[in-house]
N, CA, C and O atoms as a printed pandas DataFrame, in Angstrom:
     atom_number atom_name residue_name chain_id  residue_number  x_coord  y_coord  z_coord
0              1         N          UNK        A               1  145.454   94.630  171.045
1              2        CA          UNK        A               1  143.787   94.477  170.491
2              3         C          UNK        A               1  142.892   93.427  171.163
3              4         O          UNK        A               1  141.674   93.576  171.262
4              5         N          UNK        A               2  143.665   92.190  171.691
5              6        CA          UNK        A               2  143.544   91.518  171.349
6              7         C          UNK        A               2  142.800   91.499  172.993
7              8         O          UNK        A               2  143.714   91.473  173.817
8              9         N          UNK        A               3  141.551   91.505  173.608
9             10        CA          UNK        A               3  140.939   91.723  174.764
10            11         C          UNK        A               3  140.049   93.183  175.064
11            12         O          UNK        A               3  139.124   93.474  175.822
12            13         N          UNK        A               4  140.787   93.858  174.129
13            14        CA          UNK        A               4  139.934   95.489  174.307
14            15         C          UNK        A               4  138.763   95.561  173.233
15            16         O          UNK        A               4  138.837   95.277  172.038
16            17         N          UNK        A               5  137.710   95.992  173.924
17            18        CA          UNK        A               5  136.538   96.107  172.870
18            19         C          UNK        A               5  136.507   97.051  171.935
19            20         O          UNK        A               5  135.928   97.059  170.848
20            21         N          UNK        A               6  137.272   97.958  172.521
21            22        CA          UNK        A               6  137.485   99.131  171.316
22            23         C          UNK        A               6  138.894   99.516  170.677
23            24         O          UNK        A               6  139.902   99.756  171.342
24            25         N          UNK        A               7  138.823   99.536  169.433
25            26        CA          UNK        A               7  140.255   99.975  168.714
26            27         C          UNK        A               7  139.935  101.433  168.174
27            28         O          UNK        A               7  138.754  101.774  168.105
28            29         N          UNK        A               8  140.797  102.180  167.845
29            30        CA          UNK        A               8  141.040  103.710  167.820
30            31         C          UNK        A               8  142.353  103.743  166.668
31            32         O          UNK        A               8  143.392  103.120  166.884
32            33         N          UNK        A               9  142.158  104.475  165.557
33            34        CA          UNK        A               9  143.125  105.264  164.754
34            35         C          UNK        A               9  143.085  106.853  164.404
35            36         O          UNK        A               9  141.990  107.394  164.556
36            37         N          UNK        A              10  143.771  107.360  164.116
37            38        CA          UNK        A              10  144.173  108.745  163.573
38            39         C          UNK        A              10  144.887  108.131  162.127
39            40         O          UNK        A              10  145.671  107.233  161.818
40            41         N          UNK        A              11  144.278  108.960  161.609
41            42        CA          UNK        A              11  145.126  108.594  159.945
42            43         C          UNK        A              11  145.162  110.280  159.400
43            44         O          UNK        A              11  144.255  111.112  159.365
44            45         N          UNK        A              12  146.146  110.344  159.130
45            46        CA          UNK        A              12  146.651  111.645  157.582
46            47         C          UNK        A              12  145.740  112.136  156.953
47            48         O          UNK        A              12  145.129  111.264  156.335
48            49         N          UNK        A              13  145.255  113.361  156.774
49            50        CA          UNK        A              13  144.649  113.219  155.147
50            51         C          UNK        A              13  145.042  113.199  153.890
51            52         O          UNK        A              13  144.838  113.985  152.965
52            53         N          UNK        A              14  145.852  111.835  153.990
53            54        CA          UNK        A              14  145.982  112.032  152.427
54            55         C          UNK        A              14  145.608  110.591  151.765
55            56         O          UNK        A              14  145.579  109.718  152.633
56            57         N          UNK        A              15  145.369  110.205  150.706
57            58        CA          UNK        A              15  144.540  108.792  149.492
58            59         C          UNK        A              15  145.110  107.819  150.563
59            60         O          UNK        A              15  144.202  107.085  150.953
60            61         N          UNK        A              16  146.009  107.618  151.028
61            62        CA          UNK        A              16  146.758  106.419  151.374
62            63         C          UNK        A              16  145.786  105.800  152.768
63            64         O          UNK        A              16  145.659  104.619  153.091
64            65         N          UNK        A              17  145.296  106.781  153.306
65            66        CA          UNK        A              17  144.288  106.232  154.608
66            67         C          UNK        A              17  143.784  105.693  154.553
67            68         O          UNK        A              17  143.560  104.929  155.492
68            69         N          UNK        A              18  142.908  105.596  152.923
69            70        CA          UNK        A              18  141.510  104.686  152.685
70            71         C          UNK        A              18  142.173  103.535  153.376
71            72         O          UNK        A              18  141.738  103.021  154.407
72            73         N          UNK        A              19  143.488  103.087  152.602
73            74        CA          UNK        A              19  143.573  101.716  152.030
74            75         C          UNK        A              19  144.074  100.607  153.844
75            76         O          UNK        A              19  143.914   99.462  154.266
76            77         N          UNK        A              20  144.954  102.438  154.510
77            78        CA          UNK        A              20  145.445  101.741  155.842
78            79         C          UNK        A              20  144.197  101.670  156.872
79            80         O          UNK        A              20  144.260  100.978  157.888
80            81         N          UNK        A              21  142.906  102.541  156.485
81            82        CA          UNK        A              21  141.955  102.237  157.474
82            83         C          UNK        A              21  141.274  100.663  157.097
83            84         O          UNK        A              21  141.058   99.737  157.878
84            85         N          UNK        A              22  141.081  100.719  155.937
85            86        CA          UNK        A              22  140.351   99.117  155.361
86            87         C          UNK        A              22  141.230   98.057  156.159
87            88         O          UNK        A              22  140.821   97.332  157.066
88            89         N          UNK        A              23  142.555   98.115  155.627
89            90        CA          UNK        A              23  143.004   96.692  156.555
90            91         C          UNK        A              23  143.573   97.146  158.208
91            92         O          UNK        A              23  143.659   96.120  158.883
92            93         N          UNK        A              24  143.839   97.979  158.735
93            94        CA          UNK        A              24  143.121   98.177  160.468
94            95         C          UNK        A              24  142.136   97.938  161.102
95            96         O          UNK        A              24  142.019   98.057  162.322
96            97         N          UNK        A              25  141.135   97.488  160.157
97            98        CA          UNK        A              25  139.387   97.546  160.090
98            99         C          UNK        A              25  139.645   95.880  160.287
99           100         O          UNK        A              25  139.299   95.144  161.211
100          101         N          UNK        A              26  140.329   95.610  159.150
101          102        CA          UNK        A              26  140.162   93.889  158.867
102          103         C          UNK        A              26  140.505   93.213  159.896
103          104         O          UNK        A              26  139.955   92.347  160.577
104          105         N          UNK        A              27  142.058   94.030  159.920
105          106        CA          UNK        A              27  142.804   93.161  161.193
106          107         C          UNK        A              27  142.483   93.075  162.244
107          108         O          UNK        A              27  142.608   91.997  162.824
108          109         N          UNK        A              28  141.919   94.248  162.914
109          110        CA          UNK        A              28  140.565   94.278  163.923
110          111         C          UNK        A              28  139.617   92.966  164.377
111          112         O          UNK        A              28  139.418   92.356  165.428
112          113         N          UNK        A              29  139.137   92.877  162.955
113          114        CA          UNK        A              29  137.726   92.268  163.388
114          115         C          UNK        A              29  138.533   90.713  163.199
115          116         O          UNK        A              29  138.234   89.676  163.793
116          117         N          UNK        A              30  139.230   90.834  162.559
117          118        CA          UNK        A              30  139.717   89.039  162.638
118          119         C          UNK        A              30  140.495   88.936  164.245
119          120         O          UNK        A              30  140.637   87.820  164.744
120          121         N          UNK        A              31  140.754   89.610  164.646
121          122        CA          UNK        A              31  141.548   90.014  165.990
122          123         C          UNK        A              31  140.084   89.229  167.509
123          124         O          UNK        A              31  139.968   88.353  168.365
124          125         N          UNK        A              32  139.447   90.226  166.959
125          126        CA          UNK        A              32  137.872   89.767  167.580
126          127         C          UNK        A              32  136.949   88.797  167.192
127          128         O          UNK        A              32  135.993   88.452  167.886
128          129         N          UNK        A              33  137.245   88.321  166.006
129          130        CA          UNK        A              33  136.423   87.107  165.575
130          131         C          UNK        A              33  135.086   87.623  165.185
131          132         O          UNK        A              33  134.059   87.110  165.629
132          133         N          UNK        A              34  135.078   88.594  164.390
133          134        CA          UNK        A              34  134.642   88.825  163.163
134          135         C          UNK        A              34  134.349   88.799  162.485
135          136         O          UNK        A              34  133.162   89.103  162.374
136          137         N          UNK        A              35  135.051   88.443  161.401
137          138        CA          UNK        A              35  134.893   87.854  160.209
138          139         C          UNK        A              35  134.018   88.379  159.421
139          140         O          UNK        A              35  134.202   89.217  158.538
140          141         N          UNK        A              36  133.132   87.913  159.727
141          142        CA          UNK        A              36  131.892   88.018  159.145
142          143         C          UNK        A              36  131.258   88.627  158.684
143          144         O          UNK        A              36  130.402   88.437  157.819
144          145         N          UNK        A              37  131.826   90.063  159.571
145          146        CA          UNK        A              37  131.523   91.717  159.131
146          147         C          UNK        A              37  132.528   92.586  158.621
147          148         O          UNK        A              37  132.526   93.812  158.506
148          149         N          UNK        A              38  133.453   91.668  158.313
149          150        CA          UNK        A              38  134.409   92.437  157.658
150          151         C          UNK        A              38  133.758   92.711  156.433
151          152         O          UNK        A              38  133.358   93.874  156.469
152          153         N          UNK        A              39  133.608   92.418  155.866
153          154        CA          UNK        A              39  133.772   93.135  154.152
154          155         C          UNK        A              39  132.618   94.451  154.254
155          156         O          UNK        A              39  132.847   95.570  153.795
156          157         N          UNK        A              40  131.421   94.079  154.914
157          158        CA          UNK        A              40  130.855   94.907  155.057
158          159         C          UNK        A              40  131.274   96.295  155.465
159          160         O          UNK        A              40  130.708   97.303  155.043
160          161         N          UNK        A              41  132.300   96.306  156.313
161          162        CA          UNK        A              41  132.504   96.947  157.928
162          163         C          UNK        A              41  133.389   97.461  156.647
163          164         O          UNK        A              41  132.755   98.431  156.233
164          165         N          UNK        A              42  134.534   97.286  155.822
165          166        CA          UNK        A              42  135.612   97.690  155.174
166          167         C          UNK        A              42  134.832   98.467  154.296
167          168         O          UNK        A              42  134.735   99.689  154.412
168          169         N          UNK        A              43  134.400   97.955  153.619
169          170        CA          UNK        A              43  133.184   98.943  152.454
170          171         C          UNK        A              43  132.935  100.607  153.404
171          172         O          UNK        A              43  133.420  101.732  153.526
172          173         N          UNK        A              44  132.167   99.998  153.742
173          174        CA          UNK        A              44  131.752  101.289  154.582
174          175         C          UNK        A              44  132.575  102.087  155.126
175          176         O          UNK        A              44  132.320  103.292  155.103
176          177         N          UNK        A              45  133.413  101.747  155.564
177          178        CA          UNK        A              45  134.624  102.570  156.381
178          179         C          UNK        A              45  135.386  103.362  155.187
179          180         O          UNK        A              45  135.855  104.494  155.306
180          181         N          UNK        A              46  135.424  102.546  153.990
181          182        CA          UNK        A              46  136.091  103.345  152.630
182          183         C          UNK        A              46  134.835  104.362  152.546
183          184         O          UNK        A              46  135.000  105.481  153.033
184          185         N          UNK        A              47  134.199  104.198  152.246
185          186        CA          UNK        A              47  133.117  105.308  151.585
186          187         C          UNK        A              47  133.137  107.139  152.515
187          188         O          UNK        A              47  132.988  108.317  152.189
188          189         N          UNK        A              48  133.419  106.337  153.773
189          190        CA          UNK        A              48  133.209  107.642  154.998
190          191         C          UNK        A              48  134.704  107.954  154.760
191          192         O          UNK        A              48  135.049  109.073  154.380
192          193         N          UNK        A              49  135.319  107.263  154.918
193          194        CA          UNK        A              49  137.280  108.038  154.651
194          195         C          UNK        A              49  137.175  108.535  154.034
195          196         O          UNK        A              49  137.443  109.706  154.303
196          197         N          UNK        A              50  136.621  108.208  152.351
197          198        CA          UNK        A              50  136.424  109.049  151.258
198          199         C          UNK        A              50  135.963  110.031  151.007
199          200         O          UNK        A              50  136.475  110.600  150.043
200          201         N          UNK        A              51  134.888  110.683  151.648
201          202        CA          UNK        A              51  134.506  111.255  152.284
202          203         C          UNK        A              51  134.970  112.323  152.952
203          204         O          UNK        A              51  134.687  113.482  152.650
204          205         N          UNK        A              52  135.766  111.960  153.971
205          206        CA          UNK        A              52  136.405  112.748  154.994
206          207         C          UNK        A              52  137.256  113.404  154.162
207          208         O          UNK        A              52  137.352  114.630  154.207
208          209         N          UNK        A              53  137.971  112.645  153.304
209          210        CA          UNK        A              53  139.392  112.924  152.287
210          211         C          UNK        A              53  138.819  114.544  151.273
211          212         O          UNK        A              53  139.187  115.706  151.097
212          213         N          UNK        A              54  137.831  113.696  150.892
213          214        CA          UNK        A              54  136.845  114.507  149.830
214          215         C          UNK        A              54  136.695  116.281  150.534
215          216         O          UNK        A              54  137.459  117.187  150.200
216          217         N          UNK        A              55  135.671  116.427  151.425
217          218        CA          UNK        A              55  135.589  117.302  151.913
218          219         C          UNK        A              55  135.812  118.383  153.128
219          220         O          UNK        A              55  135.466  119.539  153.372
220          221         N          UNK        A              56  136.867  116.974  153.979
221          222        CA          UNK        A              56  137.441  118.137  155.038
222          223         C          UNK        A              56  138.913  117.953  154.695
223          224         O          UNK        A              56  139.423  117.354  153.748
224          225         N          UNK        A              57  139.531  118.695  155.821
225          226        CA          UNK        A              57  141.404  118.754  155.660
226          227         C          UNK        A              57  141.650  118.514  157.155
227          228         O          UNK        A              57  140.766  118.945  157.896
228          229         N          UNK        A              58  142.796  117.844  157.783
229          230        CA          UNK        A              58  142.993  117.534  158.796
230          231         C          UNK        A              58  142.915  116.109  159.600
231          232         O          UNK        A              58  142.231  115.279  159.001
232          233         N          UNK        A              59  143.182  115.896  160.184
233          234        CA          UNK        A              59  142.937  114.038  160.496
234          235         C          UNK        A              59  141.764  113.717  160.244
235          236         O          UNK        A              59  140.806  114.482  160.139
236          237         N          UNK        A              60  141.776  112.422  160.120
237          238        CA          UNK        A              60  140.827  111.242  160.294
238          239         C          UNK        A              60  140.564  110.478  161.341
239          240         O          UNK        A              60  141.358  109.548  161.481
240          241         N          UNK        A              61  139.594  110.569  162.236
241          242        CA          UNK        A              61  139.515  109.389  163.389
242          243         C          UNK        A              61  138.929  108.716  162.502
243          244         O          UNK        A              61  138.326  109.091  161.496
244          245         N          UNK        A              62  139.240  107.108  163.145
245          246        CA          UNK        A              62  138.397  105.920  162.406
246          247         C          UNK        A              62  138.400  105.110  164.454
247          248         O          UNK        A              62  139.324  105.054  165.265
248          249         N          UNK        A              63  137.171  104.723  164.547
249          250        CA          UNK        A              63  136.928  103.803  166.149
250          251         C          UNK        A              63  136.145  102.886  166.052
251          252         O          UNK        A              63  135.084  103.096  165.465
252          253         N          UNK        A              64  136.496  101.287  166.725
253          254        CA          UNK        A              64  135.634  100.715  166.450
254          255         C          UNK        A              64  135.463  100.424  168.243
255          256         O          UNK        A              64  136.149  100.640  169.243
256          257         N          UNK        A              65  133.776   99.656  167.854
257          258        CA          UNK        A              65  133.729   99.634  169.374
258          259         C          UNK        A              65  132.590   97.813  169.010
259          260         O          UNK        A              65  131.720   97.635  168.157
260          261         N          UNK        A              66  132.989   97.094  169.782
261          262        CA          UNK        A              66  132.183   96.115  170.045
262          263         C          UNK        A              66  131.274   96.509  170.718
263          264         O          UNK        A              66  131.342   97.298  171.660
264          265         N          UNK        A              67  129.726   95.635  169.993
265          266        CA          UNK        A              67  128.405   95.331  170.573
266          267         C          UNK        A              67  128.111   94.729  170.834
267          268         O          UNK        A              67  128.713   93.756  170.382
268          269         N          UNK        A              68  127.093   94.383  171.671
269          270        CA          UNK        A              68  126.815   93.210  172.441
270          271         C          UNK        A              68  126.144   91.730  171.393
271          272         O          UNK        A              68  125.673   91.931  170.274
272          273         N          UNK        A              69  126.195   90.881  171.767
273          274        CA          UNK        A              69  125.786   90.116  170.358
274          275         C          UNK        A              69  126.476   89.966  169.327
275          276         O          UNK        A              69  125.880   89.590  168.317
276          277         N          UNK        A              70  127.947   90.212  169.257
277          278        CA          UNK        A              70  128.289   90.381  168.187
278          279         C          UNK        A              70  128.611   91.310  167.066
279          280         O          UNK        A              70  129.373   91.277  166.101
280          281         N          UNK        A              71  127.430   92.457  167.733
281          282        CA          UNK        A              71  127.245   93.639  167.045
282          283         C          UNK        A              71  128.631   94.734  166.931
283          284         O          UNK        A              71  129.714   94.524  167.475
284          285         N          UNK        A              72  128.243   96.091  165.974
285          286        CA          UNK        A              72  129.657   96.426  165.996
286          287         C          UNK        A              72  129.100   98.089  165.674
287          288         O          UNK        A              72  128.105   98.401  165.020
288          289         N          UNK        A              73  129.964   98.900  166.274
289          290        CA          UNK        A              73  129.427   99.922  166.066
290          291         C          UNK        A              73  131.096  100.480  165.584
291          292         O          UNK        A              73  132.196  100.000  165.860
292          293         N          UNK        A              74  130.749  101.576  164.837
293          294        CA          UNK        A              74  132.283  102.314  163.591
294          295         C          UNK        A              74  131.656  103.619  163.455
295          296         O          UNK        A              74  130.507  103.939  163.151
296          297         N          UNK        A              75  133.122  104.575  163.880
297          298        CA          UNK        A              75  132.568  105.859  164.535
298          299         C          UNK        A              75  134.316  106.697  163.191
299          300         O          UNK        A              75  135.526  106.530  163.338
300          301         N          UNK        A              76  133.400  107.651  161.882
301          302        CA          UNK        A              76  134.064  108.392  161.148
302          303         C          UNK        A              76  134.235  109.572  161.859
303          304         O          UNK        A              76  133.267  109.846  162.569
304          305         N          UNK        A              77  135.448  110.602  161.904
305          306        CA          UNK        A              77  135.473  111.556  162.697
306          307         C          UNK        A              77  136.277  112.508  161.963
307          308         O          UNK        A              77  137.481  112.255  161.902
308          309         N          UNK        A              78  135.812  113.648  161.342
309          310        CA          UNK        A              78  136.870  114.820  160.761
310          311         C          UNK        A              78  136.893  115.888  161.450
311          312         O          UNK        A              78  136.142  116.046  162.413
312          313         N          UNK        A              79  137.810  116.826  161.034
313          314        CA          UNK        A              79  137.157  118.679  161.665
314          315         C          UNK        A              79  136.771  119.066  161.081
315          316         O          UNK        A              79  136.900  120.287  161.166
316          317         N          UNK        A              80  135.844  118.527  159.795
317          318        CA          UNK        A              80  134.536  119.370  159.316
318          319         C          UNK        A              80  133.459  119.431  159.896
319          320         O          UNK        A              80  132.680  118.481  159.965
320          321         N          UNK        A              81  133.225  120.783  160.494
321          322        CA          UNK        A              81  131.801  120.335  161.077
322          323         C          UNK        A              81  130.472  120.200  161.341
323          324         O          UNK        A              81  129.590  120.042  162.185
324          325         N          UNK        A              82  131.017  120.460  159.240
325          326        CA          UNK        A              82  128.914  120.341  158.824
326          327         C          UNK        A              82  128.650  118.725  158.151
327          328         O          UNK        A              82  129.190  118.192  157.181
328          329         N          UNK        A              83  127.774  118.297  158.935
329          330        CA          UNK        A              83  127.004  116.932  159.079
330          331         C          UNK        A              83  127.168  116.627  157.066
331          332         O          UNK        A              83  127.214  117.555  156.258
332          333         N          UNK        A              84  127.212  115.460  156.772
333          334        CA          UNK        A              84  127.169  114.938  155.365
334          335         C          UNK        A              84  125.943  115.216  154.739
335          336         O          UNK        A              84  125.051  115.640  155.473
336          337         N          UNK        A              85  125.665  115.049  153.357
337          338        CA          UNK        A              85  123.966  115.457  152.993
338          339         C          UNK        A              85  123.556  114.022  152.250
339          340         O          UNK        A              85  124.360  113.858  151.332
340          341         N          UNK        A              86  122.740  113.081  152.299
341          342        CA          UNK        A              86  122.785  112.003  151.190
342          343         C          UNK        A              86  122.030  112.730  150.101
343          344         O          UNK        A              86  121.285  113.706  150.187
344          345         N          UNK        A              87  122.453  111.923  148.920
345          346        CA          UNK        A              87  121.985  112.768  147.416
346          347         C          UNK        A              87  121.490  111.590  146.945
347          348         O          UNK        A              87  121.774  110.419  147.194
348          349         N          UNK        A              88  120.404  112.301  145.949
349          350        CA          UNK        A              88  120.138  111.359  144.973
350          351         C          UNK        A              88  121.169  111.258  143.822
351          352         O          UNK        A              88  121.211  112.338  143.233
352          353         N          UNK        A              89  121.967  110.396  143.323
353          354        CA          UNK        A              89  122.555  110.172  142.539
354          355         C          UNK        A              89  122.255  110.034  140.994
355          356         O          UNK        A              89  121.291  109.269  140.941
356          357         N          UNK        A              90  122.602  110.391  139.747
357          358        CA          UNK        A              90  121.742  109.721  138.593
358          359         C          UNK        A              90  122.513  108.667  138.478
359          360         O          UNK        A              90  123.532  108.642  139.169
360          361         N          UNK        A              91  122.236  107.621  137.642
361          362        CA          UNK        A              91  122.744  106.994  137.176
362          363         C          UNK        A              91  124.271  107.248  136.702
363          364         O          UNK        A              91  125.226  106.920  137.407
364          365         N          UNK        A              92  124.354  107.627  135.925
365          366        CA          UNK        A              92  125.938  108.004  135.438
366          367         C          UNK        A              92  126.652  108.912  136.041
367          368         O          UNK        A              92  127.449  109.566  135.368
368          369         N          UNK        A              93  126.490  109.196  137.733
369          370        CA          UNK        A              93  126.884  109.735  138.219
370          371         C          UNK        A              93  128.538  109.103  139.250
371          372         O          UNK        A              93  128.278  108.238  140.086
372          373         N          UNK        A              94  129.749  109.446  139.169
373          374        CA          UNK        A              94  130.753  108.237  139.815
374          375         C          UNK        A              94  130.618  108.845  141.297
375          376         O          UNK        A              94  131.251  108.294  142.197
376          377         N          UNK        A              95  130.066  109.613  141.491
377          378        CA          UNK        A              95  129.907  109.514  142.881
378          379         C          UNK        A              95  128.572  110.126  144.028
379          380         O          UNK        A              95  127.566  110.508  143.432
380          381         N          UNK        A              96  128.549  110.180  144.858
381          382        CA          UNK        A              96  127.150  110.619  145.612
382          383         C          UNK        A              96  126.211  109.420  146.149
383          384         O          UNK        A              96  125.082  109.703  146.549
384          385         N          UNK        A              97  126.690  108.010  146.162
385          386        CA          UNK        A              97  125.963  106.767  146.646
386          387         C          UNK        A              97  126.804  106.497  148.210
387          388         O          UNK        A              97  126.130  105.723  148.889
388          389         N          UNK        A              98  127.901  106.875  148.822
389          390        CA          UNK        A              98  128.229  106.502  149.898
390          391         C          UNK        A              98  127.938  106.729  150.669
391          392         O          UNK        A              98  128.680  106.183  151.485
392          393         N          UNK        A              99  126.914  107.503  151.355
393          394        CA          UNK        A              99  126.102  107.930  152.490
394          395         C          UNK        A              99  124.819  106.722  151.849
395          396         O          UNK        A              99  124.753  105.656  152.461
396          397         N          UNK        A             100  124.017  106.899  150.847
397          398        CA          UNK        A             100  122.984  106.155  150.695
398          399         C          UNK        A             100  123.703  104.291  150.840
399          400         O          UNK        A             100  122.909  103.524  151.385
400          401         N          UNK        A             101  124.851  103.755  150.462
401          402        CA          UNK        A             101  125.098  102.793  150.667
402          403         C          UNK        A             101  125.068  102.400  152.692
403          404         O          UNK        A             101  124.660  101.271  152.966
404          405         N          UNK        A             102  125.385  103.102  153.625
405          406        CA          UNK        A             102  125.587  103.602  154.479
406          407         C          UNK        A             102  124.633  103.386  154.946
407          408         O          UNK        A             102  124.542  102.679  155.949
408          409         N          UNK        A             103  123.379  104.074  154.201
409          410        CA          UNK        A             103  121.916  104.064  155.159
410          411         C          UNK        A             103  121.327  102.399  155.020
411          412         O          UNK        A             103  121.020  101.663  155.958
412          413         N          UNK        A             104  121.285  102.102  153.644
413          414        CA          UNK        A             104  120.518  100.680  153.245
414          415         C          UNK        A             104  121.769   99.883  153.891
415          416         O          UNK        A             104  121.190   98.939  154.428
416          417         N          UNK        A             105  123.017   99.731  154.127
417          418        CA          UNK        A             105  123.718   98.433  154.591
418          419         C          UNK        A             105  123.540   98.102  156.104
419          420         O          UNK        A             105  123.453   97.013  156.670
420          421         N          UNK        A             106  123.513   99.493  156.626
421          422        CA          UNK        A             106  123.813  100.044  158.150
422          423         C          UNK        A             106  122.235   99.300  158.845
423          424         O          UNK        A             106  121.158   99.275  158.249
424          425         N          UNK        A             107  122.484   98.802  160.098
425          426        CA          UNK        A             107  121.545   98.778  161.128
426          427         C          UNK        A             107  120.701   99.540  161.718
427          428         O          UNK        A             107  119.524   99.419  162.059
428          429         N          UNK        A             108  121.855  100.733  161.820
429          430        CA          UNK        A             108  121.520  102.140  162.519
430          431         C          UNK        A             108  122.592  102.543  161.941
431          432         O          UNK        A             108  123.490  101.745  161.672
432          433         N          UNK        A             109  122.724  104.623  161.485
433          434        CA          UNK        A             109  123.099  105.037  161.213
434          435         C          UNK        A             109  123.777  106.490  161.920
435          436         O          UNK        A             109  124.488  106.105  162.848
436          437         N          UNK        A             110  123.813  107.780  161.839
437          438        CA          UNK        A             110  123.440  108.733  162.194
438          439         C          UNK        A             110  125.093  109.523  161.617
439          440         O          UNK        A             110  125.925  109.025  160.858
440          441         N          UNK        A             111  125.130  111.254  162.497
441          442        CA          UNK        A             111  126.017  112.126  162.580
442          443         C          UNK        A             111  125.651  112.603  163.547
443          444         O          UNK        A             111  124.516  112.491  164.010
444          445         N          UNK        A             112  126.850  113.411  164.154
445          446        CA          UNK        A             112  127.118  114.198  165.446
446          447         C          UNK        A             112  128.072  115.339  165.388
447          448         O          UNK        A             112  129.091  115.343  164.697
448          449         N          UNK        A             113  127.672  116.308  166.162
449          450        CA          UNK        A             113  128.608  117.237  166.140
450          451         C          UNK        A             113  129.720  117.002  167.175
451          452         O          UNK        A             113  129.612  116.125  168.032
452          453         N          UNK        A             114  130.552  117.629  167.098
453          454        CA          UNK        A             114  131.845  117.554  168.474
454          455         C          UNK        A             114  132.599  119.039  168.753
455          456         O          UNK        A             114  132.215  120.118  168.302
456          457         N          UNK        A             115  133.563  118.850  169.462
457          458        CA          UNK        A             115  134.092  120.268  169.619
458          459         C          UNK        A             115  135.056  120.419  168.570
459          460         O          UNK        A             115  135.713  121.455  168.468
460          461         N          UNK        A             116  135.181  119.462  167.791
461          462        CA          UNK        A             116  136.891  119.502  166.895
462          463         C          UNK        A             116  135.765  118.640  165.443
463          464         O          UNK        A             116  135.773  117.443  165.159
464          465         N          UNK        A             117  135.149  119.449  164.961
465          466        CA          UNK        A             117  134.256  118.649  164.046
466          467         C          UNK        A             117  133.061  117.811  164.108
467          468         O          UNK        A             117  132.338  117.991  165.088
468          469         N          UNK        A             118  132.746  117.012  163.331
469          470        CA          UNK        A             118  132.159  115.548  163.311
470          471         C          UNK        A             118  132.255  114.291  163.141
471          472         O          UNK        A             118  133.227  113.866  162.517
472          473         N          UNK        A             119  131.271  113.391  163.654
473          474        CA          UNK        A             119  131.180  112.174  163.655
474          475         C          UNK        A             119  130.251  111.556  162.455
475          476         O          UNK        A             119  129.166  112.016  162.098
476          477         N          UNK        A             120  130.955  110.349  161.883
477          478        CA          UNK        A             120  129.632  109.554  161.162
478          479         C          UNK        A             120  129.444  108.019  161.775
479          480         O          UNK        A             120  130.438  107.337  162.026
480          481         N          UNK        A             121  128.615  107.718  161.910
481          482        CA          UNK        A             121  128.756  106.670  162.765
482          483         C          UNK        A             121  127.790  105.614  162.078
483          484         O          UNK        A             121  126.862  105.883  161.315
484          485         N          UNK        A             122  128.204  104.336  162.511
485          486        CA          UNK        A             122  126.970  103.166  161.848
486          487         C          UNK        A             122  127.596  102.009  162.913
487          488         O          UNK        A             122  128.690  101.779  163.428
488          489         N          UNK        A             123  125.787  101.221  162.935
489          490        CA          UNK        A             123  125.735  100.069  163.492
490          491         C          UNK        A             123  125.906   99.008  162.613
491          492         O          UNK        A             123  125.717   99.394  161.459
492          493         N          UNK        A             124  126.238   97.613  162.697
493          494        CA          UNK        A             124  126.891   96.811  162.309
494          495         C          UNK        A             124  125.566   95.582  162.954
495          496         O          UNK        A             124  125.382   95.914  164.125
496          497         N          UNK        A             125  124.838   94.616  162.684
497          498        CA          UNK        A             125  124.671   93.197  163.495
498          499         C          UNK        A             125  125.826   92.317  162.780
499          500         O          UNK        A             125  126.568   92.386  161.800
500          501         N          UNK        A             126  125.540   91.476  163.826
501          502        CA          UNK        A             126  126.904   90.487  163.596
502          503         C          UNK        A             126  126.768   89.487  162.707
503          504         O          UNK        A             126  125.922   88.674  163.078
504          505         N          UNK        A             127  127.363   89.187  161.495
505          506        CA          UNK        A             127  127.761   88.668  160.745
506          507         C          UNK        A             127  127.974   90.012  159.143
507          508         O          UNK        A             127  128.529   89.771  158.070
508          509         N          UNK        A             128  127.496   90.956  159.459
509          510        CA          UNK        A             128  127.298   92.459  158.410
510          511         C          UNK        A             128  125.855   92.550  158.504
511          512         O          UNK        A             128  125.254   93.456  157.925
């Protein structure tokens, strides 16, 4: 991992993918010297991988790219072509806040369709 500005993984669509994704993100960011970004990156990756597990079947892709000035681009892909939708969660709802969290915490975020599904991406500034 050291030396390369890109890290990529693919996970099976099972609940252990969230834990493994968090671990891989934390390890890669430590290798890159971006520890200050780790907590927020891990939180947002957890939300997006969980959404993929909940709504899509098939492998989940995770890609991280170092940007200039310590910034970070993270992409989570799955085979479902439909883009996710932000919801207005009621105070007692147990779900529905993942994309709101991404939208509030990331410098920028978005979705894009691909040949084999969709990608949800976000950017973090240096230090989170």
